[in-house]
HTML snippet that shows the backbone in 3Dmol.js (N, CA, C, O; Angstrom):
<script src="https://3Dmol.org/build/3Dmol-min.js"></script>
<div id="view" style="width:600px;height:400px;position:relative"></div>
<script>
const pdb = `
ATOM      1  N   MET A   1     -27.318  36.500 -14.136  1.00  0.00           N
ATOM      2  CA  MET A   1     -27.399  36.386 -15.313  1.00  0.00           C
ATOM      3  C   MET A   1     -27.029  37.772 -16.183  1.00  0.00           C
ATOM      4  O   MET A   1     -26.664  37.748 -17.359  1.00  0.00           O
ATOM      5  N   GLY A   2     -27.153  38.684 -15.574  1.00  0.00           N
ATOM      6  CA  GLY A   2     -26.989  39.963 -16.217  1.00  0.00           C
ATOM      7  C   GLY A   2     -28.056  40.560 -16.911  1.00  0.00           C
ATOM      8  O   GLY A   2     -27.897  41.417 -17.780  1.00  0.00           O
ATOM      9  N   GLU A   3     -29.254  40.073 -16.501  1.00  0.00           N
ATOM     10  CA  GLU A   3     -30.589  40.387 -16.776  1.00  0.00           C
ATOM     11  C   GLU A   3     -30.985  41.713 -16.176  1.00  0.00           C
ATOM     12  O   GLU A   3     -30.967  41.939 -14.966  1.00  0.00           O
ATOM     13  N   TYR A   4     -31.304  42.481 -17.010  1.00  0.00           N
ATOM     14  CA  TYR A   4     -31.724  44.131 -16.407  1.00  0.00           C
ATOM     15  C   TYR A   4     -32.860  44.567 -17.299  1.00  0.00           C
ATOM     16  O   TYR A   4     -33.055  44.018 -18.384  1.00  0.00           O
ATOM     17  N   SER A   5     -33.609  45.552 -16.845  1.00  0.00           N
ATOM     18  CA  SER A   5     -34.488  46.224 -17.430  1.00  0.00           C
ATOM     19  C   SER A   5     -34.331  47.816 -17.355  1.00  0.00           C
ATOM     20  O   SER A   5     -33.544  48.334 -16.563  1.00  0.00           O
ATOM     21  N   GLU A   6     -35.040  48.471 -18.130  1.00  0.00           N
ATOM     22  CA  GLU A   6     -34.835  49.971 -17.882  1.00  0.00           C
ATOM     23  C   GLU A   6     -35.482  50.676 -16.743  1.00  0.00           C
ATOM     24  O   GLU A   6     -35.297  51.816 -16.317  1.00  0.00           O
ATOM     25  N   ARG A   7     -36.232  49.793 -16.377  1.00  0.00           N
ATOM     26  CA  ARG A   7     -36.890  50.058 -15.032  1.00  0.00           C
ATOM     27  C   ARG A   7     -36.156  49.754 -13.834  1.00  0.00           C
ATOM     28  O   ARG A   7     -36.203  50.581 -12.924  1.00  0.00           O
ATOM     29  N   THR A   8     -35.479  48.691 -13.686  1.00  0.00           N
ATOM     30  CA  THR A   8     -34.596  48.386 -12.647  1.00  0.00           C
ATOM     31  C   THR A   8     -33.350  49.370 -12.682  1.00  0.00           C
ATOM     32  O   THR A   8     -32.956  49.887 -11.637  1.00  0.00           O
ATOM     33  N   LEU A   9     -32.725  49.624 -13.923  1.00  0.00           N
ATOM     34  CA  LEU A   9     -32.158  50.590 -13.866  1.00  0.00           C
ATOM     35  C   LEU A   9     -32.042  52.001 -13.420  1.00  0.00           C
ATOM     36  O   LEU A   9     -31.043  52.659 -13.131  1.00  0.00           O
ATOM     37  N   LYS A  10     -33.262  52.298 -13.433  1.00  0.00           N
ATOM     38  CA  LYS A  10     -33.865  53.726 -12.870  1.00  0.00           C
ATOM     39  C   LYS A  10     -33.969  53.382 -11.676  1.00  0.00           C
ATOM     40  O   LYS A  10     -33.544  54.166 -10.828  1.00  0.00           O
ATOM     41  N   LEU A  11     -34.416  52.424 -11.362  1.00  0.00           N
ATOM     42  CA  LEU A  11     -34.489  52.447  -9.704  1.00  0.00           C
ATOM     43  C   LEU A  11     -33.199  52.351  -8.923  1.00  0.00           C
ATOM     44  O   LEU A  11     -32.896  53.072  -7.973  1.00  0.00           O
ATOM     45  N   THR A  12     -32.443  51.324  -9.463  1.00  0.00           N
ATOM     46  CA  THR A  12     -30.971  51.361  -8.651  1.00  0.00           C
ATOM     47  C   THR A  12     -30.155  52.599  -8.572  1.00  0.00           C
ATOM     48  O   THR A  12     -29.408  52.949  -7.659  1.00  0.00           O
ATOM     49  N   HIS A  13     -30.471  53.294  -9.866  1.00  0.00           N
ATOM     50  CA  HIS A  13     -30.004  54.663 -10.091  1.00  0.00           C
ATOM     51  C   HIS A  13     -30.314  55.956  -9.015  1.00  0.00           C
ATOM     52  O   HIS A  13     -29.626  56.931  -8.714  1.00  0.00           O
ATOM     53  N   GLU A  14     -31.786  55.472  -8.537  1.00  0.00           N
ATOM     54  CA  GLU A  14     -32.600  56.613  -7.743  1.00  0.00           C
ATOM     55  C   GLU A  14     -32.092  56.313  -6.566  1.00  0.00           C
ATOM     56  O   GLU A  14     -31.991  57.340  -5.895  1.00  0.00           O
ATOM     57  N   MET A  15     -31.548  54.917  -5.737  1.00  0.00           N
ATOM     58  CA  MET A  15     -31.305  54.446  -4.622  1.00  0.00           C
ATOM     59  C   MET A  15     -29.778  54.916  -4.772  1.00  0.00           C
ATOM     60  O   MET A  15     -29.142  54.353  -3.880  1.00  0.00           O
ATOM     61  N   GLY A  16     -28.896  55.772  -5.595  1.00  0.00           N
ATOM     62  CA  GLY A  16     -27.610  55.670  -5.179  1.00  0.00           C
ATOM     63  C   GLY A  16     -26.657  54.628  -5.731  1.00  0.00           C
ATOM     64  O   GLY A  16     -25.434  54.608  -5.598  1.00  0.00           O
ATOM     65  N   TYR A  17     -27.369  53.834  -6.322  1.00  0.00           N
ATOM     66  CA  TYR A  17     -25.991  52.685  -7.207  1.00  0.00           C
ATOM     67  C   TYR A  17     -25.820  52.698  -8.212  1.00  0.00           C
ATOM     68  O   TYR A  17     -26.757  52.985  -8.958  1.00  0.00           O
ATOM     69  N   ARG A  18     -24.596  52.409  -8.715  1.00  0.00           N
ATOM     70  CA  ARG A  18     -24.169  52.480  -9.994  1.00  0.00           C
ATOM     71  C   ARG A  18     -24.374  50.896 -10.808  1.00  0.00           C
ATOM     72  O   ARG A  18     -23.688  50.038 -10.251  1.00  0.00           O
ATOM     73  N   ASN A  19     -24.977  50.499 -11.701  1.00  0.00           N
ATOM     74  CA  ASN A  19     -24.963  49.324 -12.327  1.00  0.00           C
ATOM     75  C   ASN A  19     -23.513  49.037 -13.074  1.00  0.00           C
ATOM     76  O   ASN A  19     -23.048  49.877 -13.844  1.00  0.00           O
ATOM     77  N   VAL A  20     -22.856  47.835 -12.800  1.00  0.00           N
ATOM     78  CA  VAL A  20     -21.553  47.467 -13.245  1.00  0.00           C
ATOM     79  C   VAL A  20     -21.732  46.180 -13.964  1.00  0.00           C
ATOM     80  O   VAL A  20     -22.123  45.267 -13.236  1.00  0.00           O
ATOM     81  N   PHE A  21     -21.526  45.854 -15.325  1.00  0.00           N
ATOM     82  CA  PHE A  21     -21.651  44.980 -16.099  1.00  0.00           C
ATOM     83  C   PHE A  21     -20.361  44.149 -16.338  1.00  0.00           C
ATOM     84  O   PHE A  21     -19.351  44.847 -16.247  1.00  0.00           O
ATOM     85  N   TRP A  22     -20.145  42.941 -16.599  1.00  0.00           N
ATOM     86  CA  TRP A  22     -19.127  42.279 -17.017  1.00  0.00           C
ATOM     87  C   TRP A  22     -18.891  42.591 -18.356  1.00  0.00           C
ATOM     88  O   TRP A  22     -19.807  43.157 -18.953  1.00  0.00           O
ATOM     89  N   SER A  23     -17.499  42.256 -19.164  1.00  0.00           N
ATOM     90  CA  SER A  23     -17.025  42.178 -20.355  1.00  0.00           C
ATOM     91  C   SER A  23     -16.524  41.133 -20.632  1.00  0.00           C
ATOM     92  O   SER A  23     -16.702  40.757 -21.791  1.00  0.00           O
ATOM     93  N   VAL A  24     -15.904  40.461 -19.932  1.00  0.00           N
ATOM     94  CA  VAL A  24     -15.195  38.839 -20.155  1.00  0.00           C
ATOM     95  C   VAL A  24     -15.904  37.900 -18.996  1.00  0.00           C
ATOM     96  O   VAL A  24     -15.835  38.180 -17.799  1.00  0.00           O
ATOM     97  N   ALA A  25     -16.556  36.810 -19.490  1.00  0.00           N
ATOM     98  CA  ALA A  25     -17.403  36.085 -18.614  1.00  0.00           C
ATOM     99  C   ALA A  25     -16.835  34.563 -19.179  1.00  0.00           C
ATOM    100  O   ALA A  25     -16.088  34.598 -20.157  1.00  0.00           O
ATOM    101  N   LEU A  26     -17.095  33.548 -18.725  1.00  0.00           N
ATOM    102  CA  LEU A  26     -16.777  32.290 -19.017  1.00  0.00           C
ATOM    103  C   LEU A  26     -18.110  31.525 -18.523  1.00  0.00           C
ATOM    104  O   LEU A  26     -18.840  32.030 -17.670  1.00  0.00           O
ATOM    105  N   VAL A  27     -18.399  30.177 -19.159  1.00  0.00           N
ATOM    106  CA  VAL A  27     -19.586  29.415 -18.439  1.00  0.00           C
ATOM    107  C   VAL A  27     -18.747  28.673 -17.616  1.00  0.00           C
ATOM    108  O   VAL A  27     -18.172  27.665 -18.029  1.00  0.00           O
ATOM    109  N   ASP A  28     -18.639  29.075 -16.534  1.00  0.00           N
ATOM    110  CA  ASP A  28     -18.186  29.011 -15.358  1.00  0.00           C
ATOM    111  C   ASP A  28     -18.828  28.680 -14.144  1.00  0.00           C
ATOM    112  O   ASP A  28     -18.207  28.166 -13.214  1.00  0.00           O
ATOM    113  N   TRP A  29     -19.961  28.928 -14.100  1.00  0.00           N
ATOM    114  CA  TRP A  29     -21.115  29.241 -13.025  1.00  0.00           C
ATOM    115  C   TRP A  29     -21.515  27.653 -12.828  1.00  0.00           C
ATOM    116  O   TRP A  29     -22.295  27.356 -11.924  1.00  0.00           O
ATOM    117  N   ARG A  30     -21.046  26.789 -13.565  1.00  0.00           N
ATOM    118  CA  ARG A  30     -21.000  25.016 -13.549  1.00  0.00           C
ATOM    119  C   ARG A  30     -19.404  24.814 -12.846  1.00  0.00           C
ATOM    120  O   ARG A  30     -18.301  25.189 -13.245  1.00  0.00           O
ATOM    121  N   PRO A  31     -19.868  23.972 -11.503  1.00  0.00           N
ATOM    122  CA  PRO A  31     -18.537  23.786 -11.119  1.00  0.00           C
ATOM    123  C   PRO A  31     -17.490  22.919 -11.550  1.00  0.00           C
ATOM    124  O   PRO A  31     -16.463  22.658 -10.923  1.00  0.00           O
ATOM    125  N   ASP A  32     -17.830  22.496 -12.666  1.00  0.00           N
ATOM    126  CA  ASP A  32     -16.799  21.343 -13.572  1.00  0.00           C
ATOM    127  C   ASP A  32     -16.463  21.827 -14.834  1.00  0.00           C
ATOM    128  O   ASP A  32     -15.719  21.275 -15.645  1.00  0.00           O
ATOM    129  N   ALA A  33     -17.203  23.163 -14.990  1.00  0.00           N
ATOM    130  CA  ALA A  33     -16.432  23.780 -16.524  1.00  0.00           C
ATOM    131  C   ALA A  33     -14.969  23.878 -16.558  1.00  0.00           C
ATOM    132  O   ALA A  33     -14.265  24.243 -15.617  1.00  0.00           O
ATOM    133  N   GLY A  34     -14.599  23.546 -17.643  1.00  0.00           N
ATOM    134  CA  GLY A  34     -13.612  23.824 -17.889  1.00  0.00           C
ATOM    135  C   GLY A  34     -12.008  23.293 -16.877  1.00  0.00           C
ATOM    136  O   GLY A  34     -11.972  22.839 -15.733  1.00  0.00           O
ATOM    137  N   SER A  35     -11.090  23.515 -17.634  1.00  0.00           N
ATOM    138  CA  SER A  35      -9.389  23.128 -16.945  1.00  0.00           C
ATOM    139  C   SER A  35      -9.068  24.325 -16.282  1.00  0.00           C
ATOM    140  O   SER A  35      -9.757  25.308 -16.556  1.00  0.00           O
ATOM    141  N   PRO A  36      -8.110  24.444 -15.421  1.00  0.00           N
ATOM    142  CA  PRO A  36      -7.586  25.800 -15.160  1.00  0.00           C
ATOM    143  C   PRO A  36      -6.922  26.374 -16.454  1.00  0.00           C
ATOM    144  O   PRO A  36      -7.027  27.582 -16.666  1.00  0.00           O
ATOM    145  N   GLU A  37      -6.202  25.524 -17.385  1.00  0.00           N
ATOM    146  CA  GLU A  37      -5.499  26.071 -18.318  1.00  0.00           C
ATOM    147  C   GLU A  37      -6.741  26.562 -19.266  1.00  0.00           C
ATOM    148  O   GLU A  37      -6.713  27.685 -19.770  1.00  0.00           O
ATOM    149  N   GLN A  38      -7.737  25.741 -19.462  1.00  0.00           N
ATOM    150  CA  GLN A  38      -8.698  26.224 -20.776  1.00  0.00           C
ATOM    151  C   GLN A  38      -9.410  27.471 -19.958  1.00  0.00           C
ATOM    152  O   GLN A  38      -9.777  28.327 -20.763  1.00  0.00           O
ATOM    153  N   ASN A  39      -9.702  27.811 -18.621  1.00  0.00           N
ATOM    154  CA  ASN A  39     -10.376  28.983 -18.293  1.00  0.00           C
ATOM    155  C   ASN A  39      -9.315  30.161 -18.373  1.00  0.00           C
ATOM    156  O   ASN A  39      -9.634  31.283 -18.765  1.00  0.00           O
ATOM    157  N   LYS A  40      -8.091  29.842 -17.992  1.00  0.00           N
ATOM    158  CA  LYS A  40      -7.286  30.885 -18.129  1.00  0.00           C
ATOM    159  C   LYS A  40      -7.079  31.494 -19.755  1.00  0.00           C
ATOM    160  O   LYS A  40      -7.182  32.690 -20.023  1.00  0.00           O
ATOM    161  N   ASN A  41      -6.810  30.561 -20.633  1.00  0.00           N
ATOM    162  CA  ASN A  41      -6.840  30.995 -21.814  1.00  0.00           C
ATOM    163  C   ASN A  41      -7.905  31.651 -22.452  1.00  0.00           C
ATOM    164  O   ASN A  41      -7.835  32.589 -23.246  1.00  0.00           O
ATOM    165  N   THR A  42      -8.921  31.054 -22.019  1.00  0.00           N
ATOM    166  CA  THR A  42     -10.553  31.969 -22.444  1.00  0.00           C
ATOM    167  C   THR A  42     -10.224  33.639 -22.232  1.00  0.00           C
ATOM    168  O   THR A  42     -10.236  34.556 -23.053  1.00  0.00           O
ATOM    169  N   VAL A  43      -9.925  33.622 -20.770  1.00  0.00           N
ATOM    170  CA  VAL A  43      -9.880  34.795 -20.040  1.00  0.00           C
ATOM    171  C   VAL A  43      -8.745  35.860 -20.984  1.00  0.00           C
ATOM    172  O   VAL A  43      -8.918  37.053 -21.233  1.00  0.00           O
ATOM    173  N   MET A  44      -7.750  35.122 -21.327  1.00  0.00           N
ATOM    174  CA  MET A  44      -6.575  35.783 -21.803  1.00  0.00           C
ATOM    175  C   MET A  44      -7.047  36.304 -23.110  1.00  0.00           C
ATOM    176  O   MET A  44      -6.873  37.492 -23.383  1.00  0.00           O
ATOM    177  N   GLU A  45      -7.769  35.304 -24.128  1.00  0.00           N
ATOM    178  CA  GLU A  45      -8.135  35.652 -25.315  1.00  0.00           C
ATOM    179  C   GLU A  45      -8.989  36.677 -25.285  1.00  0.00           C
ATOM    180  O   GLU A  45      -8.923  37.418 -26.266  1.00  0.00           O
ATOM    181  N   ARG A  46      -9.871  36.983 -24.357  1.00  0.00           N
ATOM    182  CA  ARG A  46     -10.893  38.131 -24.167  1.00  0.00           C
ATOM    183  C   ARG A  46     -10.775  39.242 -23.351  1.00  0.00           C
ATOM    184  O   ARG A  46     -11.677  40.015 -23.030  1.00  0.00           O
ATOM    185  N   LEU A  47      -9.383  39.282 -22.974  1.00  0.00           N
ATOM    186  CA  LEU A  47      -8.971  40.394 -22.382  1.00  0.00           C
ATOM    187  C   LEU A  47      -8.929  41.609 -23.047  1.00  0.00           C
ATOM    188  O   LEU A  47      -8.734  41.633 -24.263  1.00  0.00           O
ATOM    189  N   HIS A  48      -9.142  42.972 -22.177  1.00  0.00           N
ATOM    190  CA  HIS A  48      -9.024  44.250 -23.312  1.00  0.00           C
ATOM    191  C   HIS A  48      -8.953  45.138 -22.202  1.00  0.00           C
ATOM    192  O   HIS A  48      -9.353  44.757 -21.101  1.00  0.00           O
ATOM    193  N   ASN A  49      -8.490  46.280 -22.369  1.00  0.00           N
ATOM    194  CA  ASN A  49      -8.213  47.792 -21.814  1.00  0.00           C
ATOM    195  C   ASN A  49      -9.839  47.857 -21.284  1.00  0.00           C
ATOM    196  O   ASN A  49     -10.837  47.868 -22.003  1.00  0.00           O
ATOM    197  N   GLY A  50      -9.769  47.905 -19.562  1.00  0.00           N
ATOM    198  CA  GLY A  50     -11.174  48.309 -19.047  1.00  0.00           C
ATOM    199  C   GLY A  50     -11.686  46.863 -18.909  1.00  0.00           C
ATOM    200  O   GLY A  50     -12.836  46.952 -18.480  1.00  0.00           O
ATOM    201  N   ALA A  51     -11.468  46.030 -19.020  1.00  0.00           N
ATOM    202  CA  ALA A  51     -12.044  44.722 -18.942  1.00  0.00           C
ATOM    203  C   ALA A  51     -12.343  44.664 -17.485  1.00  0.00           C
ATOM    204  O   ALA A  51     -11.519  44.948 -16.616  1.00  0.00           O
ATOM    205  N   VAL A  52     -13.846  44.194 -17.215  1.00  0.00           N
ATOM    206  CA  VAL A  52     -14.438  43.664 -15.898  1.00  0.00           C
ATOM    207  C   VAL A  52     -14.581  42.195 -16.515  1.00  0.00           C
ATOM    208  O   VAL A  52     -15.170  41.836 -17.534  1.00  0.00           O
ATOM    209  N   VAL A  53     -13.688  41.291 -15.359  1.00  0.00           N
ATOM    210  CA  VAL A  53     -13.681  39.749 -15.534  1.00  0.00           C
ATOM    211  C   VAL A  53     -14.752  39.123 -14.370  1.00  0.00           C
ATOM    212  O   VAL A  53     -14.858  39.490 -13.200  1.00  0.00           O
ATOM    213  N   LEU A  54     -15.363  38.264 -14.939  1.00  0.00           N
ATOM    214  CA  LEU A  54     -16.620  37.653 -14.059  1.00  0.00           C
ATOM    215  C   LEU A  54     -15.973  36.436 -14.027  1.00  0.00           C
ATOM    216  O   LEU A  54     -15.757  35.966 -15.144  1.00  0.00           O
ATOM    217  N   LEU A  55     -15.519  35.645 -12.887  1.00  0.00           N
ATOM    218  CA  LEU A  55     -15.055  34.833 -12.541  1.00  0.00           C
ATOM    219  C   LEU A  55     -16.011  34.249 -11.328  1.00  0.00           C
ATOM    220  O   LEU A  55     -16.047  34.939 -10.309  1.00  0.00           O
ATOM    221  N   HIS A  56     -16.882  32.886 -11.355  1.00  0.00           N
ATOM    222  CA  HIS A  56     -17.448  32.140 -10.542  1.00  0.00           C
ATOM    223  C   HIS A  56     -16.716  31.447  -9.224  1.00  0.00           C
ATOM    224  O   HIS A  56     -15.685  30.816  -9.455  1.00  0.00           O
ATOM    225  N   ALA A  57     -17.089  31.512  -8.142  1.00  0.00           N
ATOM    226  CA  ALA A  57     -16.393  31.338  -7.256  1.00  0.00           C
ATOM    227  C   ALA A  57     -16.691  29.585  -7.143  1.00  0.00           C
ATOM    228  O   ALA A  57     -15.836  28.887  -6.597  1.00  0.00           O
ATOM    229  N   VAL A  58     -17.665  29.104  -7.573  1.00  0.00           N
ATOM    230  CA  VAL A  58     -17.902  27.753  -7.520  1.00  0.00           C
ATOM    231  C   VAL A  58     -17.067  26.761  -8.290  1.00  0.00           C
ATOM    232  O   VAL A  58     -16.929  25.552  -8.106  1.00  0.00           O
ATOM    233  N   ASN A  59     -16.491  27.642  -9.284  1.00  0.00           N
ATOM    234  CA  ASN A  59     -15.474  26.581 -10.232  1.00  0.00           C
ATOM    235  C   ASN A  59     -14.285  26.646  -9.887  1.00  0.00           C
ATOM    236  O   ASN A  59     -13.556  27.638  -9.895  1.00  0.00           O
ATOM    237  N   LYS A  60     -13.938  25.091  -9.424  1.00  0.00           N
ATOM    238  CA  LYS A  60     -12.213  25.053  -9.019  1.00  0.00           C
ATOM    239  C   LYS A  60     -11.102  25.337  -9.924  1.00  0.00           C
ATOM    240  O   LYS A  60      -9.904  25.414  -9.651  1.00  0.00           O
ATOM    241  N   ALA A  61     -11.717  25.484 -11.093  1.00  0.00           N
ATOM    242  CA  ALA A  61     -10.504  25.300 -11.959  1.00  0.00           C
ATOM    243  C   ALA A  61     -10.176  27.129 -11.942  1.00  0.00           C
ATOM    244  O   ALA A  61      -9.123  27.649 -12.312  1.00  0.00           O
ATOM    245  N   ASN A  62     -11.437  27.878 -11.388  1.00  0.00           N
ATOM    246  CA  ASN A  62     -10.628  29.331 -11.780  1.00  0.00           C
ATOM    247  C   ASN A  62      -9.936  29.371 -10.216  1.00  0.00           C
ATOM    248  O   ASN A  62      -9.046  30.222 -10.195  1.00  0.00           O
ATOM    249  N   ALA A  63     -10.089  28.753  -9.041  1.00  0.00           N
ATOM    250  CA  ALA A  63      -9.406  29.093  -8.377  1.00  0.00           C
ATOM    251  C   ALA A  63      -8.185  28.780  -8.496  1.00  0.00           C
ATOM    252  O   ALA A  63      -7.238  29.471  -8.121  1.00  0.00           O
ATOM    253  N   ASP A  64      -8.125  27.600  -9.084  1.00  0.00           N
ATOM    254  CA  ASP A  64      -6.499  27.229  -9.246  1.00  0.00           C
ATOM    255  C   ASP A  64      -5.802  27.648 -10.273  1.00  0.00           C
ATOM    256  O   ASP A  64      -4.608  27.359 -10.359  1.00  0.00           O
ATOM    257  N   MET A  65      -6.504  28.479 -11.321  1.00  0.00           N
ATOM    258  CA  MET A  65      -5.601  29.398 -12.372  1.00  0.00           C
ATOM    259  C   MET A  65      -5.674  30.705 -11.967  1.00  0.00           C
ATOM    260  O   MET A  65      -5.155  31.486 -12.765  1.00  0.00           O
ATOM    261  N   LEU A  66      -6.089  31.128 -11.111  1.00  0.00           N
ATOM    262  CA  LEU A  66      -6.167  32.504 -10.611  1.00  0.00           C
ATOM    263  C   LEU A  66      -4.664  33.580 -10.486  1.00  0.00           C
ATOM    264  O   LEU A  66      -4.424  34.672 -11.001  1.00  0.00           O
ATOM    265  N   GLY A  67      -3.868  32.715  -9.584  1.00  0.00           N
ATOM    266  CA  GLY A  67      -2.434  33.143  -9.731  1.00  0.00           C
ATOM    267  C   GLY A  67      -1.612  33.253 -10.598  1.00  0.00           C
ATOM    268  O   GLY A  67      -0.658  34.031 -10.621  1.00  0.00           O
ATOM    269  N   ASP A  68      -2.087  32.072 -11.785  1.00  0.00           N
ATOM    270  CA  ASP A  68      -1.232  32.348 -12.998  1.00  0.00           C
ATOM    271  C   ASP A  68      -1.817  33.435 -14.052  1.00  0.00           C
ATOM    272  O   ASP A  68      -1.094  34.022 -14.857  1.00  0.00           O
ATOM    273  N   LEU A  69      -3.336  33.643 -13.935  1.00  0.00           N
ATOM    274  CA  LEU A  69      -3.821  34.300 -14.754  1.00  0.00           C
ATOM    275  C   LEU A  69      -3.272  35.812 -14.596  1.00  0.00           C
ATOM    276  O   LEU A  69      -2.794  36.558 -15.451  1.00  0.00           O
ATOM    277  N   ILE A  70      -3.532  36.043 -13.020  1.00  0.00           N
ATOM    278  CA  ILE A  70      -2.781  37.662 -12.811  1.00  0.00           C
ATOM    279  C   ILE A  70      -1.595  37.514 -12.963  1.00  0.00           C
ATOM    280  O   ILE A  70      -1.150  38.625 -13.252  1.00  0.00           O
ATOM    281  N   LYS A  71      -0.672  36.668 -12.934  1.00  0.00           N
ATOM    282  CA  LYS A  71       0.529  36.856 -13.322  1.00  0.00           C
ATOM    283  C   LYS A  71       0.632  37.194 -14.756  1.00  0.00           C
ATOM    284  O   LYS A  71       1.213  38.255 -14.986  1.00  0.00           O
ATOM    285  N   GLU A  72       0.156  36.460 -15.869  1.00  0.00           N
ATOM    286  CA  GLU A  72       0.109  36.594 -16.959  1.00  0.00           C
ATOM    287  C   GLU A  72      -0.338  38.038 -17.440  1.00  0.00           C
ATOM    288  O   GLU A  72       0.322  38.779 -18.168  1.00  0.00           O
ATOM    289  N   CYS A  73      -1.592  38.297 -16.892  1.00  0.00           N
ATOM    290  CA  CYS A  73      -1.976  39.607 -16.833  1.00  0.00           C
ATOM    291  C   CYS A  73      -0.765  40.753 -16.837  1.00  0.00           C
ATOM    292  O   CYS A  73      -0.418  41.510 -17.743  1.00  0.00           O
ATOM    293  N   LYS A  74      -0.373  40.631 -15.801  1.00  0.00           N
ATOM    294  CA  LYS A  74       0.663  41.944 -15.303  1.00  0.00           C
ATOM    295  C   LYS A  74       1.851  41.739 -16.200  1.00  0.00           C
ATOM    296  O   LYS A  74       2.601  42.715 -16.242  1.00  0.00           O
ATOM    297  N   GLU A  75       2.210  40.675 -16.947  1.00  0.00           N
ATOM    298  CA  GLU A  75       3.326  40.320 -17.537  1.00  0.00           C
ATOM    299  C   GLU A  75       3.094  40.847 -18.718  1.00  0.00           C
ATOM    300  O   GLU A  75       4.079  41.301 -19.301  1.00  0.00           O
ATOM    301  N   LYS A  76       1.896  40.926 -19.325  1.00  0.00           N
ATOM    302  CA  LYS A  76       1.498  41.754 -20.450  1.00  0.00           C
ATOM    303  C   LYS A  76       0.925  43.262 -20.324  1.00  0.00           C
ATOM    304  O   LYS A  76       0.207  43.760 -21.191  1.00  0.00           O
ATOM    305  N   GLY A  77       1.337  43.946 -19.116  1.00  0.00           N
ATOM    306  CA  GLY A  77       0.838  45.100 -18.765  1.00  0.00           C
ATOM    307  C   GLY A  77      -0.243  45.681 -18.270  1.00  0.00           C
ATOM    308  O   GLY A  77      -0.451  46.883 -18.106  1.00  0.00           O
ATOM    309  N   TYR A  78      -1.116  44.511 -17.972  1.00  0.00           N
ATOM    310  CA  TYR A  78      -2.516  45.160 -17.351  1.00  0.00           C
ATOM    311  C   TYR A  78      -2.286  45.289 -16.191  1.00  0.00           C
ATOM    312  O   TYR A  78      -1.535  44.505 -15.610  1.00  0.00           O
ATOM    313  N   GLN A  79      -2.939  46.409 -15.517  1.00  0.00           N
ATOM    314  CA  GLN A  79      -3.246  46.814 -14.093  1.00  0.00           C
ATOM    315  C   GLN A  79      -4.387  46.253 -13.433  1.00  0.00           C
ATOM    316  O   GLN A  79      -5.288  46.046 -14.246  1.00  0.00           O
ATOM    317  N   PHE A  80      -4.641  45.977 -12.428  1.00  0.00           N
ATOM    318  CA  PHE A  80      -5.602  45.584 -11.520  1.00  0.00           C
ATOM    319  C   PHE A  80      -5.979  46.999 -10.702  1.00  0.00           C
ATOM    320  O   PHE A  80      -5.277  47.573  -9.869  1.00  0.00           O
ATOM    321  N   ARG A  81      -7.373  47.401 -11.223  1.00  0.00           N
ATOM    322  CA  ARG A  81      -7.648  48.725 -10.558  1.00  0.00           C
ATOM    323  C   ARG A  81      -9.258  48.569 -10.072  1.00  0.00           C
ATOM    324  O   ARG A  81     -10.042  47.989 -10.823  1.00  0.00           O
ATOM    325  N   SER A  82      -9.690  49.091  -8.837  1.00  0.00           N
ATOM    326  CA  SER A  82     -11.225  49.457  -8.452  1.00  0.00           C
ATOM    327  C   SER A  82     -12.029  49.803  -9.355  1.00  0.00           C
ATOM    328  O   SER A  82     -11.602  50.694 -10.089  1.00  0.00           O
ATOM    329  N   LEU A  83     -13.290  49.325  -9.622  1.00  0.00           N
ATOM    330  CA  LEU A  83     -14.412  49.933 -10.379  1.00  0.00           C
ATOM    331  C   LEU A  83     -14.402  51.193 -10.237  1.00  0.00           C
ATOM    332  O   LEU A  83     -14.619  51.893 -11.227  1.00  0.00           O
ATOM    333  N   ASP A  84     -14.156  51.763  -9.014  1.00  0.00           N
ATOM    334  CA  ASP A  84     -14.142  53.573  -8.814  1.00  0.00           C
ATOM    335  C   ASP A  84     -13.156  54.086  -9.935  1.00  0.00           C
ATOM    336  O   ASP A  84     -13.426  55.078 -10.611  1.00  0.00           O
ATOM    337  N   GLU A  85     -11.868  53.269 -10.111  1.00  0.00           N
ATOM    338  CA  GLU A  85     -11.038  53.857 -10.776  1.00  0.00           C
ATOM    339  C   GLU A  85     -10.951  53.500 -12.357  1.00  0.00           C
ATOM    340  O   GLU A  85     -10.087  53.901 -13.138  1.00  0.00           O
ATOM    341  N   ILE A  86     -12.008  52.685 -12.633  1.00  0.00           N
ATOM    342  CA  ILE A  86     -12.203  52.606 -14.312  1.00  0.00           C
ATOM    343  C   ILE A  86     -13.323  53.343 -14.506  1.00  0.00           C
ATOM    344  O   ILE A  86     -13.768  53.502 -15.642  1.00  0.00           O
TER     345      ILE A  86
END
`;
const viewer = $3Dmol.createViewer("view");
viewer.addModel(pdb, "pdb");
viewer.setStyle({}, {cartoon: {color: "spectrum"}});
viewer.zoomTo();
viewer.render();
</script>
């Protein structure tokens, strides 16, 4: 749920972890939320440079639209990078 506290951020930092949160998310933790086209359009509307997109695997619409999403992102000039690179 993206919940955190100053305590948990400090503890994970001390353990050598880096906390990363998303900047684009859908209400897609429900398996039946949205259609492939709706979910793709929502991501595209919210997409920005440096975006970290959270997609839940339990949502079939996400799986169905992922190829089209990646293609459209690339057509618009976006690149996919690891977290270490951004």
